[in-house]
C-alpha positions as CSV (number, residue, x, y, z in Angstrom):
1,M,-44.4,-9.7,-41.3
2,E,-43.9,-13.4,-40.8
3,I,-46.6,-15.0,-38.7
4,P,-45.2,-17.4,-36.0
5,E,-46.3,-21.0,-36.4
6,N,-47.8,-21.2,-32.9
7,V,-50.0,-18.2,-33.8
8,K,-51.1,-19.8,-37.1
9,K,-52.2,-22.9,-35.3
10,R,-54.6,-20.8,-33.1
11,L,-56.3,-19.1,-36.1
12,S,-59.6,-20.4,-37.5
13,L,-58.8,-18.9,-40.9
14,P,-55.7,-19.2,-43.1
15,A,-53.1,-16.7,-41.9
16,E,-51.7,-15.8,-45.3
17,E,-52.9,-12.6,-46.9
18,H,-53.3,-12.2,-50.7
19,F,-55.5,-9.1,-50.7
20,Y,-53.4,-5.9,-50.5
21,A,-54.1,-2.9,-48.4
22,G,-54.7,0.5,-50.0
23,H,-57.6,-0.6,-52.2
24,T,-60.6,1.7,-53.0
25,A,-63.4,-0.1,-51.3
26,C,-65.8,1.9,-49.1
27,Q,-65.5,1.4,-45.4
28,G,-67.5,-1.6,-44.3
29,C,-67.6,-3.1,-47.8
30,G,-68.8,-6.7,-47.7
31,A,-67.5,-7.4,-51.2
32,A,-63.9,-6.5,-50.3
33,L,-64.1,-8.8,-47.3
34,G,-65.4,-11.6,-49.4
35,L,-62.6,-11.3,-51.9
36,R,-60.1,-11.4,-49.0
37,Y,-61.6,-14.7,-47.8
38,V,-61.6,-16.3,-51.3
39,L,-57.9,-15.5,-51.6
40,K,-57.3,-16.9,-48.1
41,A,-58.9,-20.2,-49.3
42,Y,-57.2,-20.4,-52.7
43,G,-54.1,-18.3,-52.6
44,R,-52.1,-17.1,-55.6
45,K,-53.0,-20.1,-57.8
46,T,-56.3,-18.4,-58.7
47,I,-57.6,-16.8,-61.9
48,F,-60.4,-14.3,-61.4
49,T,-62.7,-13.0,-64.0
50,I,-64.6,-9.9,-62.8
51,P,-67.2,-8.0,-64.8
52,A,-68.1,-4.3,-64.5
53,C,-69.0,-3.9,-60.8
54,C,-67.7,-2.4,-57.6
55,S,-65.1,-5.1,-57.5
56,T,-63.6,-4.0,-60.8
57,I,-62.8,-0.7,-59.0
58,I,-61.6,-2.4,-55.8
59,A,-59.3,-4.7,-57.7
60,G,-57.7,-1.7,-59.5
61,A,-57.2,-0.5,-63.0
62,W,-54.3,-1.8,-65.0
63,P,-51.4,-1.9,-64.3
64,Y,-52.4,-2.0,-60.6
65,N,-54.0,-5.0,-58.9
66,T,-55.2,-5.3,-55.3
67,L,-55.4,-9.1,-55.7
68,D,-52.3,-11.2,-55.4
69,A,-53.7,-13.4,-58.1
70,N,-54.4,-13.4,-61.8
71,L,-57.3,-11.2,-62.9
72,F,-59.3,-10.8,-66.2
73,H,-61.6,-7.8,-66.4
74,T,-64.6,-8.5,-68.6
75,A,-67.9,-7.0,-69.8
76,F,-71.0,-6.9,-67.6
77,E,-72.9,-9.8,-69.1
78,T,-70.0,-12.2,-69.9
79,T,-68.7,-13.6,-66.6
80,G,-70.1,-17.1,-67.2
81,A,-68.8,-17.2,-70.8
82,V,-65.3,-15.9,-69.9
83,L,-65.1,-18.2,-66.9
84,G,-65.8,-21.2,-69.1
85,G,-63.4,-20.0,-71.8
86,I,-60.5,-19.6,-69.3
87,E,-61.1,-23.1,-67.9
88,A,-61.2,-24.6,-71.4
89,A,-58.0,-22.8,-72.4
90,L,-56.2,-24.1,-69.3
91,K,-57.2,-27.6,-70.1
92,A,-56.2,-27.3,-73.7
93,R,-52.7,-26.4,-72.5
94,G,-52.6,-29.4,-70.2
95,I,-53.0,-27.3,-67.0
96,K,-54.9,-28.9,-64.2
97,V,-57.9,-27.1,-62.8
98,K,-59.6,-27.5,-59.5
99,G,-58.4,-29.9,-56.9
100,E,-55.9,-28.9,-54.2
101,D,-53.0,-28.8,-56.7
102,G,-54.9,-27.3,-59.6
103,V,-55.7,-23.7,-60.7
104,M,-59.0,-22.3,-59.3
105,V,-60.9,-20.4,-62.0
106,V,-63.3,-18.1,-60.2
107,G,-66.0,-15.8,-61.6
108,W,-66.7,-13.0,-59.2
109,A,-69.8,-10.9,-60.0
110,G,-72.4,-8.9,-58.3
111,D,-76.1,-9.5,-58.2
112,G,-76.9,-7.2,-61.1
113,G,-74.2,-8.8,-63.2
114,T,-75.5,-12.3,-62.2
115,A,-79.3,-12.2,-61.5
116,D,-80.0,-9.8,-64.4
117,I,-77.4,-9.0,-67.1
118,G,-75.3,-12.1,-66.7
119,L,-78.0,-14.7,-66.2
120,Q,-77.8,-16.2,-69.7
121,A,-74.1,-16.6,-69.5
122,L,-74.3,-18.1,-66.1
123,S,-76.8,-20.7,-67.3
124,G,-74.6,-21.6,-70.2
125,F,-71.6,-22.0,-67.9
126,L,-73.6,-24.3,-65.6
127,E,-75.1,-26.3,-68.4
128,R,-71.7,-27.0,-70.1
129,G,-70.3,-28.4,-67.0
130,H,-67.0,-26.4,-66.6
131,D,-64.7,-27.2,-63.7
132,A,-64.8,-23.7,-62.2
133,L,-66.6,-21.7,-59.5
134,Y,-69.0,-18.8,-59.9
135,I,-69.5,-16.5,-56.9
136,M,-72.3,-14.0,-56.8
137,Y,-71.6,-11.5,-54.2
138,D,-75.0,-10.2,-53.3
139,N,-75.3,-6.6,-52.1
140,E,-78.9,-6.4,-53.5
141,A,-78.6,-3.5,-56.0
142,Y,-76.4,-2.0,-58.7
143,M,-74.2,-0.2,-56.2
144,N,-71.3,0.8,-58.6
145,T,-73.6,2.8,-60.9
146,G,-75.6,4.7,-58.3
147,I,-77.7,2.2,-56.2
148,Q,-80.3,1.2,-58.7
149,R,-82.6,-1.8,-58.0
150,S,-81.7,-5.2,-59.3
151,S,-83.8,-8.3,-59.3
152,S,-82.0,-9.3,-56.1
153,T,-83.3,-6.1,-54.3
154,P,-85.7,-7.1,-51.5
155,F,-89.3,-6.0,-51.1
156,G,-89.7,-2.6,-49.5
157,A,-86.1,-1.3,-50.2
158,W,-85.2,2.2,-51.2
159,T,-83.0,2.6,-54.2
160,T,-82.5,5.5,-56.6
161,N,-85.2,4.2,-58.9
162,T,-87.5,3.0,-56.1
163,P,-87.2,6.2,-54.1
164,G,-89.9,5.9,-51.4
165,G,-90.9,9.0,-49.6
166,K,-94.4,10.5,-49.7
167,K,-95.4,8.6,-52.8
168,H,-94.2,5.4,-51.2
169,F,-92.7,4.1,-54.4
170,L,-90.5,1.3,-53.0
171,E,-89.4,-2.0,-54.4
172,K,-92.6,-4.1,-54.9
173,R,-91.1,-7.4,-56.0
174,H,-89.5,-10.0,-53.8
175,K,-85.9,-11.0,-54.1
176,K,-85.1,-13.3,-57.0
177,K,-84.0,-16.7,-55.8
178,V,-80.9,-17.1,-58.0
179,I,-79.7,-20.1,-56.0
180,D,-82.9,-21.9,-57.0
181,I,-82.3,-21.2,-60.7
182,V,-78.8,-22.5,-60.3
183,I,-79.9,-25.7,-58.6
184,A,-82.4,-26.3,-61.4
185,H,-79.4,-27.0,-63.6
186,E,-78.6,-30.0,-61.3
187,I,-75.0,-29.0,-60.9
188,P,-72.8,-31.0,-58.3
189,Y,-72.4,-28.2,-55.8
190,A,-74.2,-24.9,-54.8
191,A,-74.3,-23.0,-51.6
192,T,-75.1,-19.8,-49.8
193,A,-72.6,-18.1,-47.6
194,S,-72.1,-14.9,-45.6
195,V,-69.2,-12.6,-44.8
196,A,-70.3,-12.8,-41.2
197,Y,-69.5,-16.5,-41.0
198,P,-66.0,-16.7,-42.7
199,E,-65.2,-20.3,-41.4
200,D,-68.4,-21.6,-43.1
201,F,-67.6,-19.6,-46.3
202,I,-64.0,-20.9,-46.5
203,R,-65.2,-24.5,-45.9
204,K,-67.6,-24.2,-48.8
205,L,-64.9,-22.7,-51.0
206,K,-62.7,-25.7,-50.2
207,K,-65.6,-28.1,-51.0
208,A,-66.2,-26.3,-54.3
209,Q,-62.4,-26.7,-55.0
210,K,-62.6,-30.5,-54.5
211,T,-65.9,-31.0,-56.4
212,P,-65.5,-31.7,-60.2
213,G,-67.8,-29.7,-62.4
214,P,-69.4,-26.3,-62.0
215,S,-69.9,-24.9,-58.5
216,F,-71.9,-21.8,-57.4
217,I,-71.8,-19.8,-54.2
218,Q,-74.2,-16.9,-53.4
219,L,-72.4,-14.7,-50.9
220,F,-74.3,-12.1,-48.7
221,A,-72.2,-9.0,-48.7
222,P,-73.6,-5.8,-47.1
223,C,-73.0,-2.4,-48.7
224,P,-73.2,0.5,-46.2
225,T,-73.3,3.1,-49.0
226,G,-76.3,1.6,-50.7
227,W,-78.0,0.3,-47.6
228,R,-77.6,3.6,-45.8
229,S,-76.2,1.7,-42.8
230,P,-73.3,2.5,-40.4
231,T,-70.0,1.3,-41.7
232,D,-69.3,-0.6,-38.5
233,K,-72.5,-2.6,-38.7
234,S,-71.8,-4.7,-41.8
235,I,-70.9,-7.9,-40.0
236,E,-73.9,-7.4,-37.6
237,L,-76.2,-7.0,-40.5
238,A,-74.8,-10.0,-42.3
239,R,-75.3,-12.0,-39.2
240,L,-78.8,-10.8,-38.7
241,A,-79.7,-11.7,-42.3
242,V,-78.9,-15.3,-41.3
243,Q,-80.4,-15.2,-37.8
244,T,-83.8,-13.9,-39.2
245,A,-83.7,-16.6,-42.0
246,Y,-83.9,-13.8,-44.5
247,F,-80.7,-15.2,-46.0
248,P,-80.3,-18.8,-44.6
249,L,-77.1,-20.7,-45.0
250,F,-77.3,-24.0,-46.8
251,E,-75.7,-26.4,-49.3
252,Y,-76.9,-28.4,-52.3
253,E,-74.7,-31.3,-53.0
254,N,-75.5,-33.9,-55.7
255,G,-79.2,-33.6,-55.1
256,K,-79.2,-33.3,-51.3
257,Y,-79.9,-30.2,-49.2
258,K,-78.1,-29.4,-45.9
259,I,-78.9,-26.4,-43.8
260,N,-75.8,-24.8,-42.1
261,M,-77.5,-22.3,-39.7
262,P,-75.5,-21.4,-36.6
263,S,-78.3,-22.7,-34.5
264,T,-81.2,-24.8,-35.8
265,K,-82.8,-25.0,-32.4
266,K,-83.7,-21.4,-32.1
267,E,-86.6,-19.8,-33.9
268,P,-85.5,-17.1,-36.4
269,K,-85.5,-13.5,-35.1
270,P,-88.1,-11.1,-36.5
271,I,-87.2,-9.5,-39.8
272,E,-87.5,-6.1,-38.2
273,E,-84.2,-6.7,-36.3
274,F,-82.5,-6.8,-39.7
275,L,-84.4,-3.9,-41.2
276,K,-84.1,-1.3,-38.5
277,L,-80.3,-0.8,-38.9
278,Q,-80.7,0.3,-42.5
279,G,-81.9,3.6,-43.9
280,R,-83.0,1.9,-47.2
281,F,-86.0,0.4,-45.3
282,K,-87.0,3.5,-43.3
283,Y,-90.0,4.2,-45.5
284,M,-91.6,0.8,-44.9
285,T,-94.9,0.7,-43.2
286,K,-96.0,-2.0,-40.7
287,E,-98.0,-3.6,-43.5
288,D,-94.9,-3.7,-45.7
289,I,-92.8,-5.3,-43.0
290,E,-95.5,-8.0,-42.5
291,V,-95.5,-8.7,-46.2
292,L,-91.7,-9.2,-46.1
293,Q,-91.9,-11.3,-42.9
294,Q,-94.5,-13.6,-44.5
295,W,-92.2,-14.1,-47.6
296,V,-89.2,-14.9,-45.3
297,N,-91.4,-17.4,-43.3
298,R,-92.6,-19.1,-46.5
299,E,-89.2,-19.4,-48.0
300,W,-87.7,-20.7,-44.7
301,E,-90.3,-23.4,-44.4
302,K,-89.8,-24.4,-48.0
303,L,-86.0,-24.8,-47.4
304,K,-86.6,-26.8,-44.3
305,K,-88.9,-29.1,-46.2
306,L,-86.3,-29.6,-48.9
307,A,-83.7,-30.5,-46.4
308,E,-86.1,-32.9,-44.7
309,V,-87.1,-34.7,-47.9
310,F,-83.8,-34.4,-49.9
311,G,-81.3,-34.3,-47.0
């Protein structure tokens, strides 16, 4: 159906849709919503490379494709390498990449395929300086293979290999700060984003498109199946992750930090507001919650200091 121009002008997001209905994502899937926003930002002139993950299934097995764009399925650990290879091949053929009239080459991988299995390839992609974008959609576990912990799983979370219960065998490590590892490569642009704030996400996608060199976005994408949360609470959870400063929104651009929180005047909400809507945290004790709260406070203060000194 053609959208009238007067309606388009009132929308805060691009009206065009390049993500087809009938896909296989779970209800409330943050990853599917993230893919939809990327396609709204870049349209059909996009080449995705997606490793083994939930999004491989969502995008569809050949010859079907949920994405109205080009798609290259790849092995779990190779997103960064394939991403750089596609960009180099396009340039070898004289095809422009990045920029408003160029092809956007996008690596789209989960936290397991980025923070763990694909970290080496990601580092190589960043170090070589390819003109492409790597997006890590962060649902905080290996969801596609049965909800196993990843290094992005937060302290106190239940997964199938940190099961909780009477033995209280929950995740004992704090979430790996992948964005900090990326920034250590001194790339031109890196940012965090959330599916709960699509305008902010699309603005960052557009900035990555205009910025020469490698870009990276860590996108917070709730998973109701793995988080044991109601399917209609995904946006609320993604919003609370930001409002509690558990997952703050910020940008790193050419050595400078900028915080993009919805309101910098308010103090962050208690982390318990985020935890209580999810069954994966139901085994946490008050002591566990306090440990996580202290980590959130420490990381939030560190980020504010970076924005103050390098803003």
